[in-house]
C-alpha positions, 0 to 999 in steps of 0.5 A: 451541509454535513462535515467530514474530516479525513485524517491520513499519515501522508500527503497523497500527491502527486498521483503516482500510486494507486493509493494516492489516486484512490484517495484523490478520486474519493475526495474529488467525488465526496466534496460535492456532497459533503463539506470536506476537510483533510488533515495531513501528516507531512514528514518534511517541509517539501512534502507539506508544499505538495498540499498547495497543489491540492489546494489549487485543485480543491478550492472548496476543501479545508486543509490542515497540515502537521509538519514534522520538523526536521531542522532546528526550530523554535521548539528545539532545545536550547544548547550552550554552543550551537556550532559545537552541537551541530558538529557533534550531531554530524559526528554522531551520524557518521559513527552510527553509519560506520556501526551499521556497516559492521553489522552482517544484517540489520533491520534498517534496509542494509540487509543482504536481500538475496543472501540472508535466508531470513530476510523477511524477519529482518524486514517484518513489521511485526515488531512495529505493530504494537502502539508506538508513541506519537509526537505529542505536538501531533496529538495536540494538533489532531485533538484541536482540529477534531473538536471543531464541529465535524459530523464524521471523522475518518482515520486511514491506515494502521499507522494512525489506528491509535488516534481513535483514543483521542477523537471526540465521543459525540462524532461518528468515527470511522477507521478505514482498514487498508490492510489488516495488520494481524493478517499481514503479520501471519503472512510474514511469520509463515515466511520466517525460517523459524518462529520463535516464542518471542514472535508468537508473543509479539504477534498476540500482543499486536493482535490484542492492540489492533482489536482494542484500537478498533473498538474505539471507532464506531464504524470500520470500512474494509476495502474488500468483502474478504477483509470485511468478513475477516474483521467481522470474525475478528471483532465478533460482530457484523454491525457497522463493518462495511466493504467499500473498495478504493477507487481509481477512475480508468480511462476508457480502454476501448481504444487501447489495442491489445499488444501480445507479449512476443519477446518474453517481456515481464513487468512488475508494478509496485512501490519498493518501500512497501515491503510486500512489493519488495518481497515479491521482487526478491522472491522473483530474483531469488527463487523463480529466476534460477528455475527459469534459467534451469529451463533455458528460458530467456526473458527480461524483467522490468520493475516499475516504481520507486524505492528499490534504489538501495537494493539495485546492486544486489538485485542486478547481481542476482538477476541481470535480466532485471531493469529498475525502471522507476516512475513512468509517466504513462503506465498503460503505454509502458505495460503494453506488450508485456506480461504483468507479474503480481507475485504477492505473498504478504498482506491483505486489502485490494491490489490496485495494481491488478486493476491498472494492469487489466485496464491496460489490456495486459495479461497477468500472473498472480498468486492467490494472495495477490488476487485476494478480494478481486473475483478473477479466476485461474485460466479464465481471467489470469493465471494463478500460481502460489509456489516457485515452480508453478509460477515459473511454469505459468510465465513460460506457458503464457509467454508461449501462448499468444491466444491465451494472452488475448483470451485472458485480457478480454475476459478480465476486461469484461469481468472488471466492467461488470464488477468494478464500475468506479462510479458505483464504487463511489456511490457505495462509499457515499451510501456508507456515509448516508447510512451512518448519518441517516441522511440524504445528500 
């Protein structure tokens, strides 16, 4: 049996996000066709323990887990007086915290989201888009594992793109580009209050790095046809670039009743630590909500997902209508009776949240960027609005038109069934591997 190694920068468990579910479904299918191994990067010992859950589910998968030590261990430097050294570390942490409080704005998450006119710059990934040195122990670990006889090695997410430089040359290597970084950088720069010469320099340096790093892989997978075409243009070639969407297996929604939104209840789904989601929520609170108030439009807004805790006071002050719900056990049940909002302005790739929304029989309003790569149409399957006033007007319009809500839900469902069959998507990914290895599984 052919052997494949997946290398990812996290432990994708529990299955509380679209990305985690997509990875789970892919491995759960592929492991019956190919011998699968997975190399995780765990930031903490507690995170590494989640691998045990996957081991229970996948007895035929081999797991390799690198743990970034957060406590003193055998590799820690020797110190003269451990107790004094520990006290100095605590003192250092306290001083750094006090220093951060003195800053009007910082890039570490304490920026005033609603008052800072250029908060996108403060949170931008642009400065971190060039190569950042890995932990040398991690590179040694990846190199050792990668040279143990795999037919395919697949690396996922931009954070690990530089690993292509250390993978063996006699193996079919794949990079899965979940979000084209140079596209995200362009999106973010378009939202800066002003673009400085240093921004342009950093953008071009990062773009060159991304281009060169991609050359180290023999094959590239994009999640959408839009991204595949962008990559073909970016790299100047069509060969060995594939479109293969991530997959979430949905429960049959044939028994899921459509519940119209009659109480002006809006929902947003997204992990707050992913900046495009945070930007969407801030755009809602900072620009769209004030316009709704001018229209005397009363509503509630529920944000589903973790990662907003540090901003809760600011968001609630700016938008008393907001409720930070956190994680919900049954997303389909929770979303019903609401109108879902997808006001995404940054990034590329596939918005798995839209597929969750459609499968829940919920109407939605999105931006063109949020819908990128999914072939839904304005007024047919959803409403699309790309500026503040249009988005707010769409919220008012859809909440007042129950028949439009129903039409959009049923037509989006029909289209999703025709264009996005999970089994077909899994088979498409397998066909990529078959093509690469020129073999049948």
